[in-house]
C-alpha positions in Angstrom: -17.6 -10.2 4.8 -17.0 -6.5 4.3 -17.7 -5.9 8.1 -15.2 -8.7 9.2 -12.7 -7.1 6.8 -13.2 -3.6 8.3 -13.1 -5.1 11.9 -9.9 -6.8 11.3 -8.1 -3.8 9.9 -8.4 -2.0 13.1 -5.8 -4.5 14.4 -3.5 -3.9 11.8 -2.4 -0.4 11.7 0.6 -1.2 9.6 1.8 -4.4 7.9 -0.4 -6.8 6.0 -3.7 -8.4 6.6 -4.4 -11.9 4.7 -7.9 -12.5 3.5 -8.8 -16.1 2.8 -12.2 -16.5 0.5 -13.2 -18.4 -2.3 -14.8 -15.2 -4.1 -13.1 -15.9 -7.5 -15.8 -15.7 -10.4 -17.9 -12.7 -11.9 -19.7 -10.5 -9.3 -18.0 -12.2 -6.3 -14.5 -11.0 -7.7 -15.8 -7.6 -8.4 -17.4 -7.4 -4.9 -14.2 -8.4 -3.0 -12.2 -5.7 -5.2 -14.6 -3.2 -3.8 -14.3 -4.0 -0.3 -10.5 -3.8 -0.9 -10.7 -0.2 -2.2 -12.6 0.7 0.6 -10.4 -0.9 3.1 -7.2 0.6 1.2 -8.7 4.3 1.2 -8.9 3.8 5.1 -5.8 1.9 5.7 -3.1 2.8 2.9 -0.1 1.4 5.0 -1.7 -2.2 5.1 -0.7 -4.6 2.4 -3.8 -6.5 1.7 -2.6 -10.3 0.9 -5.6 -11.7 -1.6 -5.6 -15.3 -0.6 -8.2 -16.7 -2.8 -8.9 -20.1 -3.9 -10.5 -21.0 -6.9 -12.8 -23.8 -7.5 -15.6 -26.4 -6.6 -17.9 -23.5 -5.1 -15.9 -23.0 -2.2 -15.2 -26.8 -1.9 -11.3 -26.4 -2.4 -11.2 -23.2 -0.3 -12.7 -25.2 2.8 -10.3 -28.1 2.1 -7.1 -25.4 2.0 -8.5 -23.5 4.8 -9.0 -26.6 7.1 -5.6 -27.9 6.5 -3.9 -24.5 7.2 -6.2 -24.2 10.6 -5.1 -27.7 11.4 -1.7 -27.1 10.6 -1.5 -23.9 12.7 -1.3 -21.5 9.9 -4.6 -19.5 9.9 -5.3 -16.6 7.9 -5.9 -13.3 9.4 -9.3 -13.3 8.1 -11.2 -16.0 6.4 -14.7 -16.6 4.4 -17.0 -19.2 5.9 -20.6 -20.0 6.2 -22.4 -18.7 9.6 -24.4 -21.6 11.7 -23.0 -25.0 12.0 -20.2 -24.8 9.3 -18.5 -22.1 11.4 -19.7 -23.8 14.9 -18.9 -27.2 14.1 -15.7 -27.3 12.1 -13.7 -24.1 14.1 -15.6 -22.8 17.3 -16.3 -26.2 19.0 -13.0 -27.4 17.9 -11.0 -24.4 19.4 -9.9 -23.0 16.3 -11.2 -19.4 16.9 -10.4 -16.9 19.3 -13.0 -14.8 21.3 -13.1 -10.8 20.2 -14.6 -10.0 23.2 -12.0 -8.1 24.6 -11.5 -6.3 21.8 -15.0 -5.2 21.1 -15.2 -4.1 24.6 -12.2 -2.0 24.3 -13.8 -0.6 21.1 -17.0 0.4 23.1 -18.9 -1.9 21.0 -20.0 -4.7 24.1 -20.6 -3.6 27.5 
């Protein structure tokens, strides 16, 4: 999540970025706060919208995220398990957009 958050930050020179996750308990919340502090130190003009959804070990958040995605109101960045959860739910259904052009412009992909 940290890599994604810092990568997404480059897309938002100013304004805000919404981060959707289910990291609300104990060490998770502390970890998310630490990621936000790193982000804020590098991008102080970007407001972080912490869109966490508690409960159900991520089940509640996944339901809210799916509703938002289907409704055309996706967050800027969101937590999801890699593999089939990501691919079946969001990639195959066309809810994700490729970042290849952005990565190429940064010189990460040739």
